[in-house]
C-alpha positions, 0 to 999 in steps of 0.5 A: 500500500501507499500511505500519504505522510503528514508533509505530503511525501508518500511511502510504500509499506507492507500491509499486514492487517486491516481492521475497524476500531470501536468507533468504526474507523478503519485502520491498516496495520503497516510494516516499513523496512528501512535501511540500517546498520549495527556496529560489531567489533569488526565494524558496522554492517548493514542490517534493515530495521522494520518499523510498524505503524497504523494508519487510517483508511484515508491516507492509505491507497492501494497499489495498482495490480496488488491483490489485498483479498488476503486481508479480508477476514473470512466470512462466517460461512467460510471459516473452517472450524471442522476437520473431516477424517475418513475411516477405514470403512469409508465413513467421515468423522467430523470434529472441531479443530480445537477438539482433543480428539482431533487429528492432524490429517484429514481435510478442513471444512467450513460449517455448511460443508460439515452440516451437509456431511452430517445430515446425510446420516451416520452411514456417511458421517458422525461427529 
């Protein structure tokens, strides 16, 4: 993104998040990598320095050709909260990602997809 500084200069910075505050104002969290150095016993060496800051929507502009969809939080119907494992007999086991009985395998499913499996009955899927 490109941000306009108070003196009118513009900078390009990496956007890490966008959100609204309690009053409804939208903000971007940004990271700007600046050149820097570190003094060592052998002399100074280059070491970039990352500055993090926030800016309101009004002074931040998208850079043409960049995709910012990853910054949008997933809608409730697209959140993956379920893991679906396939048993040896082909049935599906549907369980929450945060459940103690969960596995590291299987596939992820959103609420609607997990429900579709479960309504087909215990011969297809169980919790």
